[in-house]
C-alpha positions as CSV (number, residue, x, y, z in Angstrom):
1,M,-0.3,-0.3,-0.3
2,T,1.0,3.3,-0.9
3,L,1.9,6.2,1.9
4,R,-1.0,8.5,0.1
5,D,-3.2,4.9,0.6
6,E,-1.8,4.8,3.2
7,I,-3.1,8.2,4.8
8,K,-6.9,7.9,2.4
9,K,-7.2,5.0,5.0
10,A,-6.7,7.2,8.2
11,F,-8.3,9.8,7.2
12,G,-11.3,7.2,6.9
13,E,-11.4,6.0,9.3
14,N,-11.2,8.3,11.9
15,L,-14.2,10.4,9.7
16,L,-16.0,7.8,10.3
17,K,-15.0,7.5,14.1
18,Q,-15.7,11.0,14.1
19,R,-19.0,10.5,12.1
20,R,-19.7,7.9,15.6
21,Q,-19.1,10.7,17.5
22,A,-21.5,12.8,16.3
23,S,-24.3,10.9,16.3
24,E,-24.6,12.3,12.5
25,T,-25.5,9.4,9.4
26,L,-24.0,9.3,6.3
27,E,-27.0,10.9,4.5
28,G,-26.8,13.9,7.4
29,V,-22.7,14.6,6.4
30,A,-23.4,15.3,2.9
31,T,-26.3,17.4,3.2
32,K,-24.8,19.2,5.7
33,G,-21.8,19.6,4.2
34,N,-23.1,20.2,0.3
35,M,-21.6,17.4,-1.2
36,T,-22.8,13.5,-2.8
37,L,-23.9,10.4,0.0
38,R,-21.4,9.1,-2.1
39,Y,-18.4,10.8,-1.8
40,V,-18.9,10.9,2.0
41,Q,-19.1,7.5,1.3
42,D,-15.8,7.0,-1.0
43,V,-13.3,9.2,1.6
44,E,-14.5,7.3,4.0
45,A,-14.1,4.0,2.6
46,G,-9.9,5.4,2.2
47,N,-11.1,6.1,-2.0
48,K,-10.7,9.7,-1.6
49,L,-8.9,12.3,-0.1
50,P,-11.1,15.1,0.4
51,S,-9.5,18.8,-0.8
52,I,-9.5,21.8,2.1
53,L,-12.5,23.2,1.5
54,T,-13.8,19.7,1.0
55,L,-12.0,19.1,4.7
56,I,-14.3,22.2,5.6
57,K,-17.2,21.4,4.7
58,L,-16.8,18.2,7.2
59,C,-15.6,19.6,10.1
60,D,-18.8,22.1,9.4
61,A,-21.0,19.4,9.0
62,L,-20.5,17.6,12.1
63,N,-19.0,20.0,14.2
64,I,-15.3,19.7,15.2
65,T,-12.5,21.2,14.0
66,P,-10.3,20.8,11.9
67,D,-7.6,19.6,14.2
68,K,-10.4,16.5,15.3
69,L,-10.1,14.4,12.1
70,L,-5.8,15.7,10.9
71,L,-4.1,15.1,14.3
72,P,-5.4,11.2,14.3
73,V,-3.8,11.4,11.0
74,L,-0.7,12.8,11.4
75,N,0.3,10.3,14.0
76,H,-0.7,8.4,11.7
77,Y,2.1,10.1,9.6
78,K,4.7,9.8,11.9
79,K,4.1,5.9,12.1
80,L,4.4,5.5,9.1
81,K,7.1,7.3,8.5
82,K,9.9,6.4,11.0
83,T,8.4,2.3,9.6
84,R,9.4,2.9,6.0
85,K,13.0,4.1,6.7
């Protein structure tokens, strides 16, 4: 798996975790974020990585700050970086 794929997977897993903690549905996030249900599903599945604008929309839809979505991914990246040296 490429580093990019690992990051997409980690981001998607964290998005799912944050969505569940917010007791929000996929449909709710899609509607509140003005994006398609399929897109949100793809991000959660680790198939897509959102742009900064979409990241902001996701955070707004979940009523969270960007660090909630990004810090766990950054920590995962740092672990990957150490193991790939």
